[in-house]
ROGU-870807 format. One line per field, with one value per residue (C-alpha): residue number from 1; x, y, z. Coordinates in pm, 1 decimal, always signed. Each point is the difference from the previous one (the first is absolute). Layout:
N
resi = c(NUM; ...) .
xx = c(X; ...) .
yy = c(Y; ...) .
zz = c(Z; ...) .
***
This chain:
93
resi = c(1; 2; 3; 4; 5; 6; 7; 8; 9; 10; 11; 12; 13; 14; 15; 16; 17; 18; 19; 20; 21; 22; 23; 24; 25; 26; 27; 28; 29; 30; 31; 32; 33; 34; 35; 36; 37; 38; 39; 40; 41; 42; 43; 44; 45; 46; 47; 48; 49; 50; 51; 52; 53; 54; 55; 56; 57; 58; 59; 60; 61; 62; 63; 64; 65; 66; 67; 68; 69; 70; 71; 72; 73; 74; 75; 76; 77; 78; 79; 80; 81; 82; 83; 84; 85; 86; 87; 88; 89; 90; 91; 92; 93) .
xx = c(-4403.3; -60.9; +237.4; -30.4; +48.7; -183.6; -288.5; +136.9; -41.8; +384.9; +140.3; +50.6; +382.3; +19.3; +285.3; -140.6; -355.6; -25.0; -198.1; +173.4; +331.6; -74.6; +223.5; -242.6; -38.4; +217.8; -137.7; +200.6; -143.2; -331.1; +127.8; +182.8; -255.2; -206.5; -331.5; -185.1; -161.4; -6.0; +65.2; -81.3; -114.3; -281.4; -167.3; +55.1; -158.2; -309.7; -65.8; +92.4; -168.0; +128.5; +353.1; -73.3; -117.7; +295.3; +213.4; -178.4; +126.2; +345.7; +93.2; -239.2; +265.9; +300.1; -161.2; -340.5; -61.6; +35.1; -183.0; -275.1; -8.2; +10.1; -308.3; -192.2; +121.1; -164.6; -327.8; -2.7; +37.1; -208.3; -316.2; +72.5; -56.2; -308.5; -172.4; +106.8; -98.2; -355.3; +9.9; +51.4; -299.9; -204.9; +49.2; -49.1; -335.3) .
yy = c(+3934.0; +212.1; +163.7; -273.0; +280.0; +271.1; -156.5; +230.5; -153.0; -56.6; -92.4; -437.5; +124.5; +247.6; -51.0; +247.8; +176.8; +327.0; +102.7; -102.3; -117.0; -357.8; -285.8; -223.4; -316.9; -76.8; -93.4; +301.7; +267.2; -149.9; -23.5; +370.2; +174.6; -216.2; +94.2; -313.3; -0.3; +235.7; -225.6; -17.5; +359.7; -104.1; -83.8; +380.6; +88.8; -151.9; +61.2; +353.8; +110.9; +323.7; -97.4; -202.0; +321.4; +212.9; -325.4; -20.2; +355.5; -55.5; -357.3; +107.3; +111.0; -163.8; -358.5; -36.5; -333.1; +50.3; +331.7; -211.6; -265.0; +260.6; +150.2; -298.7; -98.9; +358.4; -41.4; -335.4; +118.5; +280.8; -259.3; -201.0; +282.0; +143.3; -385.5; -11.3; +354.7; -148.9; -304.5; +188.9; +244.4; -256.1; -215.9; +342.3; +91.1) .
zz = c(-8084.6; +323.2; +270.0; +282.4; +268.5; -140.3; -240.6; -283.2; -370.4; -148.2; -357.3; -8.8; -61.7; +263.8; +248.1; +290.8; +47.1; -169.6; +337.6; +285.7; -127.9; +145.3; -184.4; -238.9; +71.9; +337.5; +319.8; +103.6; -162.5; +180.0; +322.1; -28.4; +40.3; +272.1; -101.1; -10.5; +336.5; +312.7; +258.4; +359.0; -38.3; -206.5; +329.1; +127.3; -389.6; +80.2; +361.8; -18.6; -385.7; +22.1; +17.2; -316.0; -188.1; +101.2; -133.9; -321.4; -78.9; +149.2; -198.4; -314.8; -217.3; +95.6; +109.8; -192.7; +136.8; +356.0; -34.5; -142.2; +241.7; +250.0; -124.1; -34.1; +388.8; +96.2; -208.8; +160.6; +377.8; -93.9; -132.2; +327.7; +204.0; -157.7; +13.1; +390.2; +57.4; -131.1; +213.7; +257.6; -22.2; -113.8; +348.4; +208.0; -141.4) .
***
C-alpha cells in the first residue's frame, strides 16, 4: 500500500506512514497534508514560471505532489512563452 499524503510505500498493516506520519487509510490522513492540488496559485505558477520553479524547491520535501504540479505548471508556462515568442517573431519578419 502507498501513503495517500506523500506516496511512500507502506506495510499493509501499518497505521501510520513511516515517512510523513500520516494516518493510513483514512480521509483525514489524505486531507491533513492538503497536498492534492495547488489551488488558485496554479494560475500564478503557470503565468510566472520562475515562481513555479521556486515553489517546486519550497514544496519538494514536505509536499511532493504540490511540488510536481508546480514544476509541471512552470514548464507549461515556459513552453507556452517560447511558442508565443516564436509566433510573434515569425509574424514580425
